Phi, psi and omega in degrees: 000126184242148171207170188296128175231018188250041181291337175295327186288346179286348179259152181297152184292333179300143185303323184273357186290134177227138183249130179292122178247355177202130180260159181244159173295170178301141185294347180269005178296151179282141176279180183298332181269008179087356181275178179285137181272129175276148177249133177241139177267118187240138171237131178273178180273008177077012180245185177289355174296347177284355184301319185296313183292325177292322175297320179299321176296315179300321183281353178083014183296323181283322175298324180299331180257014175077033180236141163244148184243132169260101189261129174235169175250135176269141179288336181191164182301317178302324179293320179295317180295318178297322179293323175295315181299321184270006178065027174283333175227161179266324185218142181219142173272123184221133176301154187298318184298306178295330178291321176294320177301318180292317180296325178295338178269007176091007178283129185276104179229137183235127177281124184246345180194155178283144177254304180219162179171218186222151177287166181296323183288109183296336179294340181264356186303321184300331181287344185237010178269093187271002177257149179210153173256123192241147173218168176282154186302330183265019187281341187061025175260114186239349182207166181304321182300332181293353180282349176303129179082358182262159175268117186242127181261137173229158183286338176200144180287144179059029177248195194296318183290324175294324176297314176309307189289314179301317181299315182292320180296316178299315181295337179268006178087011180263177182241107180300337179292345179270005178267139174269103185274137177228134177261118178220147174293161187301317180299319179291327177298319181301312181291319180295326177290319180298320183273354179085010178291334174233159181266327188216147176218151177249126183231148165254169177290134015262359185296328178298327180293321177290322177300317178295321178297332178273003174103355179290153179237143181283128176279315172199158176260113192269343194297305187299320181292322180294316182272359179053040176076011183266198178283134180247358179203142182229161170273124185251145169240153175279170178300329179284316183294325184295342179293339176276069190302317184297313180294321179298315180298319180290322176300314181300315180303313181288325180294318179295323175296321179296315179299315180297318180297317180298319179294321183279344180233065188300322180300318179293322179296318179295317179298319179294316178300319179294320180294316182298324186251009176056054182237146176297121183300330181296328179297320179290313181298319181293334180289337181072015183226144170204182187277143172256137183248101184294159176241009175227156181221078177290134177300332181299328179299320181283325179295325176301315180292320178303316179294321179296322179294327174293315180299328181274352181084011179283329177234149177284326182211158178293154179271126177290116184273003176303124181067008177259353172235112179242103189216133174227127180258000000 
């Protein structure tokens, strides 16, 4: 069973290239209060995590606060960060690991709202852990430690999936240095796993669904344990964009309403995610898993990840989150 998995390919190969996936009305339109509507340039992470903000636009939450959004999809986190740096976009959704890597290099990025994560109830985490580490059924791989000596594919070295896997292998008593790491894009991982060129691959939704359709089985879901149930992706503004305090505050207000709406109307969120990525909605529903959209952003959630990246050797020192999380609920 095949379905579209090439949403990265819709964007230009150049790092800064961004493709418009949703247009906004003219920035001079009147807002709900009769005032002038501000326009913000937004880039999503190119995944089904964009479902919440698109639902918010449909529900009029952004119009209610006098905002129109020009929404694009980023092909990858480095492209989103580069677009923020060059002022091509005002706000971008970026996973925590690459945003911390960028901040550790001195890039001024500020988290202004939660994008994706997990609910407080740990018993519900499995329903919202949309990432998985996969192997073929005959692999005899049953736990993270079993990855020693195996060829493991990740979409990028020293990025989020390698962090997931290294952390789990260490916690299981294994040695990540004994893993043969290979960097492949998600689509290539699916085929390489099917043909046996690699032993293990790490996927997020929707690629995990295609891997399962090809017969792969999930060894474990790493996300919730790595993030300890916290936020795993945030909406970022650059140091220049954050100066537009009023627009940022209004964006946050509407975004939190959007997240809450998506959580409370899961069927609509799934339908929107399937529509955005051209995926059969039944595949998502049958998986029993989808994204959770948090409405809080504790700095501690990001600090936990920062410390883990130091423990794994991904960062030399933790990132000081002072003034890097600006959030009001």
